[in-house]
C-alpha positions in Angstrom: 61.4 -58.7 1.8 62.4 -57.5 5.6 65.0 -55.0 4.5 62.4 -53.5 1.8 59.6 -53.1 4.3 62.1 -51.5 6.9 63.2 -48.9 4.3 59.4 -48.3 3.5 58.7 -48.0 7.2 62.0 -45.5 7.8 60.7 -43.5 4.3 57.3 -43.2 6.0 58.4 -41.8 9.1 60.1 -39.1 7.6 57.3 -38.2 5.7 55.2 -38.1 9.0 58.2 -36.2 10.5 57.6 -33.3 8.1 53.8 -33.6 8.0 54.0 -32.8 11.9 56.4 -30.2 11.5 54.1 -28.6 8.7 51.4 -28.3 11.4 53.1 -27.4 14.4 54.2 -24.5 12.3 50.6 -23.6 11.0 49.5 -23.7 14.8 52.1 -21.6 15.8 51.6 -19.0 13.3 47.7 -19.1 14.5 49.0 -18.6 17.7 51.4 -16.0 17.1 48.8 -13.7 15.3 46.1 -14.5 18.0 49.0 -13.3 20.3 49.6 -10.2 18.6 46.2 -9.1 17.7 45.3 -9.4 21.8 48.4 -7.3 22.7 47.7 -5.0 20.2 44.1 -4.6 20.7 44.4 -4.4 24.3 47.7 -2.7 24.7 46.9 -1.4 28.4 45.3 -4.9 29.6 48.6 -6.1 30.7 49.0 -3.4 33.4 47.5 -5.9 36.3 49.8 -8.6 37.5 47.2 -11.5 36.6 47.5 -10.1 33.0 51.2 -9.8 33.0 51.7 -13.0 34.1 49.3 -14.5 31.5 51.4 -12.2 28.7 54.1 -14.3 29.8 53.1 -17.8 29.8 51.6 -17.2 25.9 54.8 -15.5 25.0 57.0 -18.4 26.7 54.8 -21.1 25.2 55.0 -19.4 21.8 58.8 -19.4 22.1 59.0 -23.2 23.6 56.9 -24.3 20.5 59.0 -22.5 18.3 62.3 -24.4 20.1 60.5 -27.6 19.6 59.9 -26.8 15.9 63.5 -26.0 15.6 64.4 -29.4 17.2 62.2 -31.9 15.4 63.8 -29.6 11.9 67.0 -30.4 13.0 67.4 -32.6 15.8 70.8 -31.9 17.2 71.6 -31.6 21.1 72.0 -28.3 21.0 68.3 -27.3 19.9 67.3 -30.2 22.2 69.4 -28.8 25.5 67.9 -25.1 24.3 64.4 -26.4 24.4 64.7 -27.9 27.5 66.3 -24.3 28.9 63.5 -22.7 27.2 60.6 -25.1 29.2 62.5 -25.2 32.3 63.1 -21.4 32.2 59.4 -20.8 31.6 58.7 -22.8 35.1 61.5 -20.7 36.9 59.8 -17.4 35.7 56.1 -17.8 36.2 56.4 -20.5 39.6 57.1 -18.7 42.4 57.7 -21.6 44.8 60.5 -22.1 46.3 61.4 -25.8 45.5 60.3 -25.3 42.3 62.9 -22.6 41.8 65.7 -24.8 43.2 64.7 -27.5 41.3 64.9 -25.3 38.1 68.1 -23.8 39.0 69.5 -27.1 39.4 68.3 -28.2 35.9 69.3 -25.4 34.4 73.2 -25.9 35.7 73.0 -29.6 34.9 71.9 -28.7 31.1 74.9 -26.1 31.1 77.3 -28.7 32.2 75.7 -31.5 29.7 76.6 -28.9 27.1 79.8 -27.9 28.2 81.4 -31.3 29.1 79.5 -33.9 27.9 78.5 -33.3 23.9 81.2 -33.8 21.3 82.5 -31.1 18.9 80.3 -32.6 16.4 76.9 -31.7 18.4 77.1 -28.2 17.0 74.1 -26.6 15.9 76.0 -25.4 12.7 75.6 -29.2 11.3 73.1 -31.3 9.5 71.7 -34.6 10.4 70.3 -36.8 7.8 69.0 -40.2 7.7 71.0 -42.8 5.8 68.6 -44.0 3.4 68.3 -39.9 2.3 68.9 -39.4 -1.3 72.2 -37.4 -2.1 70.3 -35.3 -4.2 67.5 -34.5 -1.8 71.2 -33.6 1.0 72.5 -31.3 -1.5 68.8 -29.9 -1.9 68.6 -29.1 2.1 72.3 -27.6 1.9 71.3 -25.7 -1.3 74.8 -26.7 -2.7 76.3 -29.7 -4.9 78.9 -30.2 -2.4 78.4 -34.3 -2.5 78.6 -35.7 -6.0 75.1 -38.0 -6.9 76.2 -41.3 -8.6 72.6 -42.7 -9.9 70.5 -40.7 -7.2 72.2 -42.8 -4.7 71.7 -42.7 -0.4 73.8 -40.8 1.4 74.5 -43.7 3.8 75.7 -45.4 0.7 77.4 -43.1 -0.9 79.7 -42.8 2.2 80.1 -46.1 2.4 81.6 -46.5 -1.1 83.9 -43.8 -0.4 85.0 -45.8 2.8 85.6 -48.8 1.0 87.4 -46.6 -2.0 89.9 -45.3 0.8 90.4 -49.0 2.8 88.5 -47.3 5.6 86.8 -49.3 8.0 82.7 -49.2 7.6 81.8 -48.3 11.4 79.9 -46.0 13.5 82.3 -42.9 13.8 84.1 -43.6 10.2 84.3 -39.9 8.1 85.1 -38.9 4.9 86.3 -35.5 4.1 85.0 -33.3 1.0 85.6 -29.9 0.3 86.3 -28.8 3.9 83.5 -30.6 5.0 83.3 -33.8 7.0 80.6 -36.7 6.6 80.5 -39.0 9.3 78.1 -42.5 9.8 76.1 -42.8 12.6 74.9 -46.5 13.9 74.6 -49.0 11.5 71.8 -51.1 10.1 72.3 -55.0 11.8 70.7 -56.1 8.8 71.7 -54.1 5.6 75.0 -53.0 7.2 74.1 -49.5 6.2 74.4 -46.6 8.3 70.5 -45.3 10.0 72.5 -41.6 10.4 74.8 -39.3 8.7 75.9 -36.1 9.7 77.9 -33.0 7.9 80.2 -30.8 10.0 82.6 -28.0 8.9 86.4 -28.7 9.7 88.0 -27.4 12.2 89.3 -25.1 9.3 86.5 -24.0 8.1 85.3 -23.2 11.2 88.3 -20.8 12.4 88.3 -19.1 9.2 84.4 -18.2 9.6 83.4 -18.8 12.6 80.0 -16.6 11.8 79.2 -17.8 8.9 75.8 -20.8 8.7 76.8 -23.7 7.4 75.5 -22.8 3.8 77.4 -19.9 3.7 80.5 -21.7 4.6 79.7 -23.9 1.5 79.0 -20.8 -0.8 82.7 -19.6 0.7 84.5 -22.9 0.0 83.4 -23.2 -3.2 84.0 -19.7 -4.6 87.4 -20.1 -3.3 87.9 -23.3 -5.4 
């Protein structure tokens, strides 16, 4: 019963995230429309310094909203860092206090250091991250491919665990399998069920080097075309 309730709650949280993402998308779309209408209808209103800074404030707020939405949909470390960078940059540009300027510059420097030296190679934006309970069918739909074989509509977490057992590999955080040039890696495991809470899909180094400018969906299509 406890496992059943836990899985239901995880699914509910997933639905809530989708609802919030849709709500944020609608609000951002409305704000962008209002912003464009205001600029087009009053093109000379931003000539004063005060109105110009209001224009920058509105524009940067919309950009931060878009970055937040991207972080909500694809919660990678890169997206989190980018959202924080835009938020800090907004304060640096709009607030002219010396203290704010110094703190802002230091914050940006720290964020770049974190991104360069503390994020692993599997935190890149070209990766997909899923809950372990997400069905294989849903994962394939998100990646716009049939990369992962769908066996009895099982979850991606169970699929990876089964493959690891077949390959006599340990089922633990960080364990991974390789399918058609992509690495599917386990996140932390549930202490009760033993199944992964998170699963991530990453292109291998060989795939990245051969197609650096391609998105992960394009890389999937290219790999399948070459088979």
